[in-house]
N, C-alpha and C positions, 0 to 999 in steps of 0.2 A: 470274610474279607481279610486278606493278608495283613500283619501287622505294618511290614514297609510301605505296603498303598496307603492303608489307614493314614499312617505317619506322614507321607507326603499330601494326602488329601486336607490335613489337620495342621500342615505346615503355615509358617508366617506368610509366604506369598500368597496361597489361596486364600488365608483371611484376609491380607491387605485386599486382594481383587474382589473378594466378595462385599467386603466394606465399603471400598470406593463405589463398587456397582450399585450396593443398596442406597447410599448416598446419594448418587446421580438419579436412580428410578425414584425415589421418596421425594428429593428435591423437584425432580423434573415432572413428577406427578402432581406434586404440589401447585408449580407453577402453571403446567397445561390446565389442572382443572380450575385454576382460578382463571384463567385467559378464557377458558372455554365457557365457563360459565358467566363470566362478564357478556362475553362475545352473544351468547346464546339470549341474555337479557335485553341486550340493547336491540337484536334483530327482533325478538317478539314484542318489546315494548315499540319499536317503532311501527311494527304491521298493528298493533292494538291500537295505537295514536290514529293510523290512517284510517282505521275502519270506522274508530269512534267517530273523528272530523266529518269521515264521508257521511255518516248517517246523521250527523247533527245539520251539515249544510244541506243534505237532502230535505230535511225536515224544514229547515228554515226557507227553502226556495221552493216550498210547496205554494202553489196559487190554482185557485184560490185557498185561502184557510181551511181548515177542516170544518164541517158542518156539525153541529151537536144537535141531538145524538146520531152518530154516523149511521147511515143504513148499509147494506152490504155493498153497494156499488163506492161508497164512499171509503169503506175499508180497503176495497179493490184496488182504487187510486192511490191512496196512502202507500199499501204495500209496494205497487208498482214503482213508485216515487224513491222508495227506498232499497228496492229490489230485494226485499226480504217480506217477513210476515207481520199482519198487522192483525191485533185483537182488541175487542171490546167486548166485555162482560163473557157470553158464550158463546159470542160470533168471532170468525175469523177469517181473512182472506183467504182466497182459493191457491195462490202460489205461496209454496211452504217450503223454502228453501232446507228448512229443519222444521219437522213436526215440532207440534207446540209440547207434546208429552215427553220430548227430548231434551226440552230447554229446563237447564237444573232450575230445582225449584227455590233455592236461593238467589240465583240470579232473578228471578222472578220478583220474589219479595224483596230484593235492594233497588229494582226497578219501582215498584210501589210505594216504597217507603222514601227513596230520595227522590223521583220525579227527575233526575240526569241520567246521563249516559252511563251505562254501567257495561264493561268489557270483563270476558272470562274466557279462557280457553277448554276447549271440550275434545272430546273422541267420538266419532262417529263413524260406525262400521268397520274401524280399527284405521282412520285417517284424523289427522289433526285438523282443528277448526278454531277460528278467534270468533266469538259470539258477541256482538254487542247490542244492548237493549236499553230503551228509553220509552217516557212517555211523552206524547204528542201534546204541546202547549198551543192554547189558540192565541189570537192576534194581541191579546192583552197579557199573555204570558200567564195565563189561568192552567193549571192542569184539567186536562180532558177527560181521562181514563182510558184512554186510547195507547196500547203497550205496542210498541214496535220492536223486531230482532231483526236485525241484518247479522248475515253469516259469510265469513270468506274461509276458503280452504288455505292451510299452512302447508302444501305440500314443497314448493320452492322454499320457503324458509326452513323447512325441516331438510330439505336437501344441503342447504348453505350449512345448517349446523352440524349435519352429518358429515358434511365436508372437513369442517373444524375438528372434527373428534378425530377423525383418519389422520389430518394433518400433527395433531398434537402427538398421537399415538406413534406417527413415524418419527417426530422430531425426537420423542422419548426414547424410542429406540437407537435412534442415530447418535445418542448423547450417552451410550453406554461403551461405544467404542472409544473416545477420548478417556472417559472414566476408567476404563482398562488399562488403557496406554498409560495414562497417569500413575495407576495401581502399580503396573508392572515397575516404572520408572522408580516409584517409591519405595518397591519391595527391593530394586536393585541397589538402590541407595541405603537400604536399613542392613540388607541382607549380607552385602560385602564384607563389613568388618564382622559382622557375626561368623559369617565362614572362616575368615581370617583366624577370627578368635577359636574357633572350633578346631582347627587345620594346628594352631599353636597349641593348643591345650593336648591335642593328639601327641604332637612332638614330645611335649614334656613327659606325659604319659610313658612314652618309649624310653626316656631317660636323656632326650636332648634338651638339658638346663640352660644350654646357652640362647635358647630360642626368645627372640625379643619381637616385636609389631614394631612398625613406623605409624606416629602418630600424624593423624591427619585433621585439622581443624580443631575446633574448640567447644563440640558439643557433648552431648551426655555418652554416645559411643565413642567419642575421643578420650573421655575421661575413663571411661571403663579401660580401654586400652591401655591408657597411662599405669591403673592400678594393675591391670594385669603383668606389664613390665617390671612394676615395683614389685609383684609378688615373684616373678621368675627369678628377679635377681635375687631377692633373700633366700628362695628355694635353693638355689643353684649354692649359693654360699653356705647354708646350714649343710645341705647334703654334702656337699664337700669336706666341711669340717667333721660330721659324722663319718665319712668315708675315711678323712685322714686317720680319726681316733680310733676307729675299728681296724685299719690296717697297722696302726701303730701297737695297739694291743694283740691282734693275731701275731706280729712279727716278734712281739715281745715273750708272747706264749711260747712260740716256735722256739725263738733265742735260748731261753730259761730252759725248756723240756733239753733241748739239744746240749746245752752246757751241762744237764744236770745227769745226761747218760753216761757219760764217762766215770765220775765218782760214785755212782749207782752200782756200776759194774763192778767196781773195786770192794764197794761196801758190801755187795751181794755175796761175792767170793768170801769174804771175810766171814759174814755172818753164817754162811754153809759152814764154812768150817766150825765156827764157833757151834752151831747147832748139832753139829757131828759129836763135839767132845762135851755137849751139854750133860751127857749121861754120867760123865768122870768127872764134873764140876762137882754135881751136888748143891743143895740148898739155894739160897737167892742167887746165887751166881749162874745155875741151870735155868732158874724162871726168866732171868733178864736176858740171858742167849735166845731164850725162844722167842720172846716178845719181840728184841731187836730183829731178829731173821725174820719175823712175822710181819712187821712194821715195813722193813726195808723191801720185801718183795710187795707190799701193797705200795708204797712209794714207787716201786719200778714199773708196777702197772700203771700206776696213774701217770707217769712220765712217758711211758708208752702211748697210752690213750689220748694224750695231749698232742703227742708228736702226731698220731694218726689223724687227730683233728684238724692239727695245721695243715695236713696235706689236702684235704677235702677244701679248707678255705682258700688254700693257695692254688687250687686247681691242678696240684700236683697228682691226686690220685689216680692209678692208672686201673684200667680193666683188662684182666688177661684171662679170656675165656678159654674154655676148653671142653671137648665133651665128655662128660662124667655122669656115672650112674648115682642119681641123687640118694638111693637108699643106701648105698655104700660111702659117699662122703657124708651122711648124718650118722650113721653107725660109727663109722671112723672118730667124729667129732665126740660124741658120747663114751668111745672106748678110750679115747686119750687122755679123757678127764676122769675116768673112773666111774660114770655115771651109768653103765649099763645095767646093773644090777636095782638101780633105785629109780631109773626112768622107764614107763610104760611105752612101746613104740609100736607102730601099724606101718610100715615102711613096706609096701609093694614093690619089687626088685624089677625091673625093666624100664623105668622112668628115667629117660635120658634127656639131658639138655647141653647147653652150651652155656657155662658158667664159672666164674671165676673160684676157683676150688677155696683158696684162703679164704676170700672175702666172705662165702657161703659160710664155711667152718666157723667164723667171727661171728656171723649172725645168729648162727644156730647156737653157737657156745653162749652169747650174751641172752639170748631168750631162755635157754634152760636153764642157765647159771640165776638169772632174775626170779625165775620160778619157782627154784630149790631154795632161793633165799628169803622171797617175800612171800611166797604161796604156802600150798600145803600138799602134801603127797595125797593120792599120787599124780606125777607131773606125766603128762600124755604127751608124745609127740607123733603126729600124722603126717603122711604124704600122700598127695590125691593129684593126679592128672585131669584138669577140670576141662581142659579140651586139646586140640592139638597144637594149640600157639603157647599154652600157660600151663604152669604146676603151682600148688598151693602147699604148703607147708605151715601147719598149726602146732602151737605148744598151749596146752591146756594145765591148770592146777588148779586144785580143789580149796584155796585159799579164800579169803574173805572177798577177795574180787576188788575191781576198781570203782570208786567213787565217782558220780557224775562230774562232779568240779575238778577232778583228778585227770580226765580222760583226755581233756585237749593240751595237757602239760607233759605228757607221758615220755615223750621223745625230745623233750627241751634237754638242754644242756645244764648238768650239775642240779636238776629237778628231784629232791627226794620226799616222796611221798610218805612221810613218818606218820601221818594221821590216820593213815590206811595200809600200813605194813607192820608187821611185828619189829622186823629190823629194819635196819636204814644205814649200813654200814659201808656201802660201796661210793663209788666217786662221782654216782650220777653222771657217767660218760657213756657206760654200754649201751643203752639203748638208743642214745643219738648216734653212736657209732654204726649200732646195727641199721638203723633207719638210713643213713649215708648210704652204706653197702647196698641196702636195697634198692635205693634210689639211681645209685651208679650203675646198677643192672637194667635200669629201666623198669623195675618194680615197685611194688607199694608193700608198705609195711603198715599193718592197723592193729590197734589194742580195742579190747572190749571186754565184757564178760560172758562167761558160757551161760548156756541155758539154765543150766541149774545152779551152779555155783562156781565161783572161783572166775580168776582172769583166764582171756585167752586170747593170744598173740597170733596173727594171720599175716601169713609172708606168702606176697603172691609174686612169681615172676615169670618173664618171658622163656619160653625155650630157645629161644635165638634172638638174643639181645642186641640185634641191631639198632633198636630204638634207643641204646643205651649212649648213644652219640650225643643224642639231644638233653641229655641227662647227666653228662660228665659234670667233674667238680668245675670245670671252667667255667661254668655260668651260674656257679652256685648263688653268687650274691643277689642275682634277681630272680630266684625261684621260690623263695620264701621258707627255706630250711630252718628247722628249729636251730635256735641261738640260747 
């Protein structure tokens, strides 16, 4: 059975209907059973009393009184008087509405022991009967030893009882309708606020933090609505504060980065000039000039990375796709950075895609640079066309690999896996920028370990990034990008 169908069948409304129906059935069945049993007892006891009274009266009106010991003729007279069976010793009357061997032994024993009218219901040939037995007394009230048994068929009484049973069943069935209607009414009253809460919770999940519900009444559900409204208010306030703080932080980073760019440009020009003259300076001055030049370049790279990150955060990152040969772009990236001789490549030509050349260069440069800094040679770059719509670029090194506890944090900003890498002198933004650029293309960048040894980064990109509109930096805040 499908899960949605099963969910509906196990929902609150069906359970309430079933509960009300079961309560109606059990209570109705209990009342009907009690009523039926009481009516049946009254009908049968009335018939039994009538048979007993008629037998007793017939014997009292017997004239002349029975003669002892009775002969066969006397037994016939007594049997005719009660319209039943008369028994004395091993003799019995010829008219036997119930054969003597069908008279229950316990009834005969009760008649002999008590000497008064005893009544019992029996079934003969599938039909119900009431059988009354007693011992005839003489004129002085002494027991004579003559047993008599009168029988009456219970057909009409059985029909009456059957009608009572049918009526009880019909009433019980009819009671289900109001029970179901009551259950539906109760379910509607309970489910309405629950449905409202579900819709409100969905709106909250969609980011509509101003969602509130109207409070009706003062029952438990109303208290739940009040609690929901309080929670939504606090959530709206806290999220607003977080967004404000996050926006301020991003704006601060962007402003500082932009403000640093101009003086860093001037510093770079100065340090470049000093580095050119370092050979003629000699001694500590030459060392200081080279250190200043190196650190200035690192600072400039950090500022550039911060500016790039701020563009993603502000939704200002724009994709400019063009038709490119991926092998040529990757080769150009390696050549521009002097990595051609130290990186092994497997770049089949003819794999064409519509990508942003600059951003693909940034991704590959960050991945290869990360492998060269933190892994071990040889570093391998492979290009594959997995199908007509996607291409894959993998960068693999032969270093110690990525520990399981590090993998979830690889693309987080400013994260440095010092415990897993030999060196950790980067800014911690390179892989985060690569991840953002892959996402901007509508692609995926994943980190893992190679089958043998070493880390492996896999970049999967669409050949035609039409889906990138859904992955632009404009909606970055709601997509769970690494922070």
